[in-house]
LODRENZA-931229 format. One record per residue (C-alpha): residue number from 1; residue in one letter; x, y, z. Coordinates in steps of 0.1 Angstrom, whole numbers, plus 5000, padded with zeros to 4 digits. Example, Ala and Ser with C-alpha at 12.3 -4.5 7.8 and 13.67 -1.06 7.14 Angstrom:
// LODRENZA-931229
   num   residuo      x      y      z
     1         A   5123   4955   5078
     2         S   5137   4989   5071
//
This chain:
// LODRENZA-931229
   num   residuo      x      y      z
     1         M   4914   3566   4717
     2         S   4937   3573   4745
     3         S   4943   3608   4732
     4         V   4905   3614   4731
     5         V   4902   3602   4767
     6         I   4930   3624   4777
     7         V   4914   3654   4761
     8         V   4881   3646   4777
     9         A   4897   3640   4810
    10         S   4916   3673   4807
    11         L   4883   3691   4799
    12         V   4865   3675   4829
    13         V   4894   3684   4852
    14         G   4893   3720   4838
    15         A   4856   3723   4843
    16         L   4859   3710   4879
    17         V   4888   3734   4886
    18         A   4867   3763   4872
    19         F   4837   3753   4893
    20         V   4858   3751   4924
    21         V   4874   3784   4918
    22         D   4840   3801   4912
    23         W   4826   3786   4944
    24         L   4855   3798   4964
    25         R   4851   3833   4950
    26         Q   4814   3835   4959
    27         R   4822   3823   4994
    28         N   4849   3849   4998
    29         R   4825   3876   4987
    30         S   4798   3866   5012
    31         A   4824   3867   5040
    32         Q   4835   3902   5030
    33         A   4799   3914   5029
    34         E   4792   3901   5063
    35         Q   4824   3917   5076
    36         A   4815   3951   5060
    37         Q   4780   3950   5075
    38         A   4795   3943   5109
    39         T   4820   3972   5105
    40         A   4792   3996   5094
    41         A   4771   3986   5124
    42         H   4800   3993   5146
    43         I   4806   4027   5131
    44         L   4769   4035   5134
    45         E   4769   4026   5170
    46         Q   4799   4048   5177
    47         A   4783   4077   5158
    48         R   4752   4073   5178
    49         K   4771   4074   5210
    50         E   4791   4104   5200
    51         S   4760   4122   5189
    52         E   4744   4116   5222
    53         V   4775   4130   5239
    54         V   4775   4161   5216
    55         A   4737   4166   5223
    56         K   4743   4164   5260
    57         E   4771   4190   5257
    58         A   4749   4212   5235
    59         R   4721   4211   5260
    60         V   4745   4220   5288
    61         Q   4759   4249   5268
    62         A   4724   4261   5259
    63         K   4714   4261   5295
    64         D   4746   4282   5304
    65         V   4738   4307   5276
    66         L   4702   4309   5287
    67         L   4712   4315   5323
    68         D   4737   4342   5312
    69         A   4710   4359   5291
    70         Q   4685   4358   5319
    71         Q   4711   4374   5343
    72         Q   4720   4401   5317
    73         A   4683   4408   5311
    74         E   4677   4411   5348
    75         R   4707   4435   5352
    76         E   4694   4457   5323
    77         V   4659   4457   5338
    78         R   4673   4468   5371
    79         E   4694   4496   5355
    80         R   4664   4507   5334
    81         R   4642   4507   5364
    82         A   4668   4529   5383
    83         E   4669   4553   5354
    84         I   4632   4555   5352
    85         Q   4631   4562   5390
    86         Q   4656   4590   5386
    87         T   4637   4605   5357
    88         E   4605   4603   5377
    89         K   4622   4621   5405
    90         R   4635   4648   5382
    91         L   4601   4653   5367
    92         Q   4586   4655   5401
    93         N   4611   4682   5411
    94         K   4604   4701   5379
    95         E   4566   4698   5385
    96         E   4571   4712   5420
    97         A   4592   4741   5407
    98         I   4566   4748   5380
    99         E   4538   4748   5405
   100         K   4558   4773   5427
   101         R   4563   4795   5396
   102         L   4526   4793   5387
   103         Q   4517   4803   5423
   104         A   4542   4833   5421
   105         I   4527   4843   5387
   106         D   4492   4841   5401
   107         A   4503   4863   5430
   108         R   4518   4888   5406
   109         E   4487   4888   5384
   110         A   4466   4895   5415
   111         E   4489   4924   5424
   112         Y   4488   4938   5389
   113         A   4450   4936   5389
   114         R   4449   4954   5422
   115         R   4473   4981   5409
   116         E   4454   4984   5376
   117         G   4422   4990   5395
   118         A   4439   5017   5416
   119         L   4453   5033   5384
   120         R   4418   5034   5368
   121         E   4404   5051   5399
   122         R   4432   5076   5398
   123         E   4427   5082   5361
   124         A   4391   5088   5366
   125         R   4398   5114   5393
   126         F   4424   5131   5370
   127         G   4399   5132   5342
   128         E   4374   5150   5364
   129         R   4400   5174   5375
   130         E   4411   5180   5339
   131         K   4375   5188   5329
   132         E   4374   5213   5358
   133         Q   4407   5229   5348
   134         T   4396   5231   5311
   135         E   4364   5248   5322
   136         I   4383   5273   5344
   137         A   4407   5280   5315
   138         R   4378   5286   5291
   139         R   4361   5310   5315
   140         A   4395   5328   5320
   141         E   4400   5331   5282
   142         E   4365   5345   5277
   143         R   4371   5371   5305
   144         L   4405   5380   5289
   145         E   4389   5384   5255
   146         Q   4362   5406   5269
   147         V   4389   5428   5287
   148         A   4413   5429   5257
   149         G   4387   5434   5230
   150         M   4402   5407   5206
   151         T   4398   5370   5201
   152         R   4423   5343   5211
   153         E   4436   5338   5175
   154         E   4441   5376   5170
   155         A   4460   5379   5203
   156         R   4482   5349   5193
   157         R   4489   5364   5159
   158         T   4498   5398   5173
   159         L   4521   5383   5199
   160         L   4538   5361   5173
   161         D   4544   5391   5149
   162         T   4558   5412   5177
   163         M   4582   5384   5189
   164         M   4593   5377   5153
   165         A   4601   5413   5146
   166         E   4621   5416   5178
   167         T   4639   5383   5171
   168         R   4648   5393   5136
   169         H   4662   5426   5147
   170         D   4682   5409   5175
   171         A   4694   5382   5152
   172         A   4706   5406   5125
   173         R   4725   5427   5151
   174         K   4740   5395   5166
   175         I   4750   5381   5132
   176         R   4767   5414   5122
   177         Q   4785   5415   5155
   178         I   4797   5378   5151
   179         E   4808   5385   5115
   180         E   4829   5415   5126
   181         E   4844   5395   5155
   182         A   4851   5365   5132
   183         K   4869   5387   5106
   184         Q   4890   5404   5133
   185         E   4898   5372   5150
   186         A   4906   5354   5117
   187         D   4928   5382   5105
   188         R   4946   5383   5139
   189         K   4949   5346   5140
   190         A   4963   5343   5105
   191         K   4989   5370   5111
   192         K   4999   5353   5143
   193         I   5002   5319   5127
   194         I   5023   5333   5098
   195         S   5045   5353   5121
   196         I   5051   5323   5143
   197         A   5059   5301   5113
   198         I   5083   5327   5099
   199         E   5100   5333   5133
   200         R   5107   5296   5136
   201         L   5124   5296   5102
   202         A   5161   5303   5101
   203         G   5169   5305   5064
   204         D   5201   5314   5046
   205         F   5205   5340   5019
   206         V   5208   5325   4984
   207         A   5239   5331   4963
   208         E   5242   5324   4926
   209         R   5267   5297   4918
   210         T   5274   5281   4885
   211         V   5311   5275   4888
   212         T   5328   5248   4910
   213         V   5365   5252   4919
   214         V   5385   5219   4920
   215         P   5418   5223   4939
   216         I   5449   5206   4924
   217         P   5482   5197   4941
   218         S   5503   5218   4917
   219         D   5501   5237   4884
   220         D   5519   5208   4866
   221         M   5486   5189   4870
   222         K   5469   5213   4846
   223         G   5490   5200   4817
   224         R   5480   5164   4825
   225         I   5443   5174   4827
   226         I   5445   5191   4793
   227         G   5464   5162   4778
   228         R   5482   5159   4745
   229         E   5466   5182   4720
   230         G   5438   5187   4745
   231         R   5424   5151   4743
   232         N   5419   5147   4780
   233         I   5400   5179   4785
   234         R   5379   5172   4755
   235         A   5371   5137   4769
   236         I   5361   5152   4803
   237         E   5339   5178   4787
   238         S   5323   5152   4763
   239         A   5316   5126   4791
   240         T   5302   5151   4817
   241         G   5287   5179   4796
   242         V   5305   5207   4815
   243         D   5329   5234   4805
   244         L   5363   5229   4821
   245         I   5382   5262   4826
   246         V   5420   5259   4830
   247         D   5434   5294   4834
   248         D   5460   5312   4854
   249         T   5443   5306   4888
   250         P   5470   5290   4909
   251         E   5465   5254   4920
   252         A   5428   5252   4908
   253         V   5407   5244   4878
   254         M   5371   5255   4874
   255         V   5341   5235   4863
   256         S   5314   5256   4847
   257         C   5279   5243   4839
   258         H   5243   5255   4845
   259         N   5233   5220   4855
   260         P   5246   5214   4891
   261         I   5242   5176   4888
   262         R   5266   5175   4858
   263         R   5289   5199   4876
   264         E   5290   5176   4907
   265         I   5297   5145   4885
   266         A   5326   5164   4869
   267         R   5339   5175   4903
   268         L   5339   5140   4917
   269         A   5355   5126   4885
   270         L   5383   5153   4885
   271         Q   5391   5147   4922
   272         R   5395   5109   4916
   273         L   5416   5115   4885
   274         I   5438   5139   4902
   275         S   5443   5117   4933
   276         D   5449   5086   4911
   277         G   5472   5104   4886
   278         R   5462   5082   4856
   279         I   5445   5106   4832
   280         H   5436   5094   4797
   281         P   5403   5091   4777
   282         G   5396   5055   4787
   283         R   5403   5061   4824
   284         I   5382   5093   4822
   285         E   5351   5074   4810
   286         E   5355   5048   4837
   287         V   5359   5074   4865
   288         V   5329   5093   4852
   289         R   5307   5062   4854
   290         K   5319   5056   4890
   291         A   5312   5092   4898
   292         E   5277   5089   4885
   293         Q   5272   5058   4907
   294         E   5286   5077   4938
   295         L   5263   5106   4930
   296         D   5233   5083   4929
   297         A   5242   5071   4964
   298         N   5246   5107   4976
   299         L   5212   5116   4962
   300         R   5195   5088   4982
   301         E   5214   5099   5013
   302         A   5203   5135   5009
   303         G   5167   5124   5004
   304         Q   5169   5102   5036
   305         K   5184   5131   5055
   306         A   5156   5155   5045
   307         I   5130   5129   5055
   308         F   5147   5124   5088
   309         E   5148   5162   5095
   310         V   5111   5166   5087
   311         G   5103   5136   5109
   312         I   5082   5115   5085
   313         H   5084   5078   5075
   314         G   5070   5053   5050
   315         V   5083   5072   5019
   316         H   5088   5052   4987
   317         P   5125   5047   4978
   318         E   5120   5064   4944
   319         I   5106   5095   4960
   320         V   5136   5095   4984
   321         K   5159   5096   4953
   322         L   5139   5123   4937
   323         L   5141   5144   4969
   324         G   5179   5139   4968
   325         M   5179   5152   4932
   326         L   5163   5184   4944
   327         K   5195   5191   4963
   328         F   5210   5200   4929
   329         R   5180   5218   4915
   330         Y   5175   5255   4918
   331         S   5145   5278   4914
   332         Y   5153   5314   4910
   333         A   5187   5306   4925
   334         Q   5170   5290   4956
   335         N   5179   5254   4963
   336         V   5147   5234   4958
   337         L   5155   5208   4985
   338         Q   5163   5236   5011
   339         H   5131   5254   4999
   340         S   5111   5222   5004
   341         L   5125   5217   5039
   342         E   5117   5254   5048
   343         A   5081   5250   5034
   344         A   5077   5217   5054
   345         F   5086   5234   5087
   346         I   5065   5265   5080
   347         C   5035   5243   5070
   348         G   5039   5221   5101
   349         A   5040   5252   5123
   350         M   5008   5266   5108
   351         A   4991   5232   5110
   352         A   5000   5229   5147
   353         E   4986   5263   5154
   354         L   4954   5254   5137
   355         G   4951   5220   5155
   356         L   4957   5200   5123
   357         N   4979   5170   5116
   358         E   5014   5184   5118
   359         K   5032   5154   5103
   360         Q   5008   5152   5074
   361         A   5013   5189   5067
   362         R   5051   5186   5068
   363         R   5049   5156   5044
   364         A   5028   5174   5019
   365         A   5050   5205   5019
   366         L   5082   5185   5017
   367         L   5069   5167   4986
   368         H   5052   5197   4970
   369         D   5081   5205   4945
   370         I   5090   5168   4938
   371         G   5080   5173   4902
   372         K   5109   5197   4896
   373         A   5132   5167   4898
   374         L   5118   5155   4864
   375         T   5107   5187   4847
   376         H   5137   5185   4824
   377         E   5126   5150   4814
   378         V   5088   5152   4814
   379         E   5067   5180   4799
   380         G   5041   5197   4820
   381         S   5037   5217   4852
   382         H   5059   5205   4881
   383         A   5028   5205   4904
   384         I   5009   5181   4881
   385         I   5040   5160   4875
   386         G   5047   5158   4913
   387         A   5011   5148   4920
   388         E   5013   5120   4895
   389         I   5046   5108   4911
   390         A   5031   5109   4945
   391         R   5000   5090   4934
   392         K   5021   5064   4916
   393         Y   5042   5057   4947
   394         G   5013   5053   4971
   395         E   5009   5087   4988
   396         S   4974   5095   5002
   397         A   4947   5114   4982
   398         K   4952   5145   5006
   399         I   4989   5146   4999
   400         V   4984   5143   4961
   401         N   4958   5170   4960
   402         A   4980   5194   4981
   403         I   5009   5189   4957
   404         A   4987   5194   4926
   405         A   4969   5224   4940
   406         H   4998   5244   4955
   407         H   4998   5266   4924
   408         E   4960   5266   4921
   409         E   4961   5246   4888
   410         V   4935   5222   4903
   411         R   4909   5228   4929
   412         A   4919   5224   4965
   413         E   4899   5196   4982
   414         T   4912   5199   5018
   415         I   4926   5226   5041
   416         L   4961   5210   5035
   417         A   4964   5225   5000
   418         P   4961   5262   5009
   419         L   4985   5256   5038
   420         V   5011   5241   5014
   421         D   5005   5270   4990
   422         A   5010   5295   5018
   423         A   5042   5278   5031
   424         D   5056   5277   4995
   425         A   5049   5314   4991
   426         L   5064   5323   5025
   427         S   5096   5303   5018
   428         G   5101   5318   4984
   429         A   5092   5354   4994
   430         R   5114   5359   5024
   431         P   5143   5383   5019
   432         G   5173   5368   5001
   433         A   5155   5336   4992
   434         R   5154   5339   4954
   435         R   5170   5358   4925
   436         E   5154   5361   4891
   437         V   5186   5365   4870
   438         L   5200   5331   4875
   439         E   5167   5314   4870
   440         S   5162   5330   4836
   441         Y   5198   5322   4827
   442         V   5194   5285   4836
   443         K   5161   5284   4817
   444         R   5178   5296   4785
   445         L   5205   5270   4788
   446         E   5179   5242   4794
   447         D   5160   5254   4763
   448         L   5192   5252   4743
   449         E   5197   5216   4752
   450         R   5160   5208   4747
   451         I   5160   5222   4712
   452         S   5192   5203   4703
   453         T   5181   5169   4716
   454         S   5148   5172   4697
   455         F   5165   5163   4664
   456         K   5168   5127   4653
   457         G   5203   5111   4657
   458         V   5214   5134   4685
   459         E   5228   5114   4715
   460         K   5237   5142   4739
   461         A   5236   5180   4740
   462         F   5256   5203   4764
   463         A   5252   5241   4767
   464         V   5286   5255   4776
   465         Q   5304   5289   4776
   466         A   5276   5305   4796
   467         G   5251   5296   4768
   468         R   5273   5310   4740
   469         E   5279   5275   4726
   470         V   5260   5242   4724
   471         R   5280   5210   4718
   472         I   5260   5182   4702
   473         I   5272   5146   4702
   474         V   5255   5125   4674
   475         E   5253   5088   4668
   476         P   5279   5079   4641
   477         A   5257   5053   4626
   478         A   5227   5076   4622
   479         V   5245   5108   4611
   480         D   5273   5110   4586
   481         D   5297   5139   4580
   482         D   5275   5156   4554
   483         Q   5244   5152   4575
   484         A   5263   5167   4605
   485         L   5267   5200   4586
   486         L   5230   5201   4578
   487         L   5221   5192   4614
   488         A   5241   5221   4628
   489         R   5224   5245   4603
   490         D   5189   5232   4612
   491         I   5195   5234   4649
   492         A   5209   5270   4646
   493         R   5178   5280   4626
   494         K   5155   5265   4652
   495         I   5173   5283   4680
   496         E   5170   5316   4661
   497         G   5132   5310   4657
   498         E   5123   5299   4692
   499         M   5147   5317   4716
   500         T   5156   5352   4725
   501         Y   5193   5358   4736
   502         P   5220   5384   4735
   503         G   5249   5381   4710
   504         Q   5253   5348   4691
   505         I   5253   5310   4699
   506         R   5278   5286   4683
   507         V   5263   5252   4674
   508         T   5290   5225   4673
   509         V   5281   5190   4661
   510         I   5306   5163   4672
   511         R   5307   5130   4653
   512         E   5332   5104   4667
   513         T   5338   5069   4654
   514         R   5358   5045   4675
   515         A   5373   5011   4665
   516         S   5387   4988   4692
   517         E   5402   4953   4693
   518         V   5417   4931   4721
   519         A   5452   4917   4716
   520         R   5455   4882   4730
//
């Protein structure tokens, strides 16, 4: 029983405690709600006050902005009004100027109208006078026709026939007189020009020369030049293509060759070998190569000197070199470079007398035989070859035509071509300028070398012994010993068939094989 009471008592106490706790919670919640409402009301009041302050500030700022805008608008209105006033003033000034111009134009129109009226009155008076003069002329013509017994057309025709007959007679007589005077004057002028050009030329007589003498310090040097079993002299002749003559002439050896360029190379090489003292086949080949280089420089120097003497400029370097080669070319024993210089001076003198371009005439005459520098390499006329060279290296069309036409192989297009032709003839025709014998001799030697080099496998060919022998160097890889014999026979047969020569010509084919190694 007591335990039941205790349980019931504990339940009642628990229920009371739960009720008290729940009541306290509800009361606490009401207090919190009231406090939150009071806080919210306070926040709203503060927000309302702040919004009123912000609104006041916004209204003040808006008033300031509006005031600034009004002031800006007033300034712009004042500026625009000033601009409009200035524009109106300018327009007013322009209107006044236009009105003045219109008044001036009206005044001019009135003056023109007055003058036009005066002109019309004068024209009317002139018309009346013209009618009167026409009537007077008609009456005079009728009276003349009655006196002469013919009409106006008949009189005009008769007068014209008489005047034409007299005019034709006078014209024919005048034309004949002018032609006679022109012929006489042209003949006199041409003779004068040619005589003046020739008088200004101081040319030398031409001497044949196919041998060059090289001095040596002593006769002992001859043995060293010949070498053991003649190997040195053979090496020199093989490398240069000349015929080296070592005879009893004291302290001198002679170099013989129809080609002066080869002769000059051999002379330079011999001088170096003699001064150096070392003479053997290997040294000979090296010295010959250096001599060829030195000669090339000499050729360019000779070309530059010729151009300087003539007084021209702007010549291509290749043409300068070809001009230098003409120093060692001969035509009928006349040095071609000297002949070109003579022709240039003659042509320039004639051009000056005729009032033409003297420098252009000298240039054309200096270059007229430039093709002869390559006639041994290129087939064809030296005039055509020279014209092609000049065209290739930028010479003008007048110069090219003068070169091509100086032997009348092409038609002359300018007065420059006949001048060059005449200068060429004058330089070659003067006493002592040329000799036919040497030219034909050189031509025969050149033909010998040309025929020899036309065969396959031939490396070089040299005509020596005044054309009595031709030495042919072949490529060892292309021609063997047996073929060398056949080649010599074939070349001899071709020489017999194509050339005319006195006596006989020996054909020598040289085949040389070399083997070398370097010892290290």
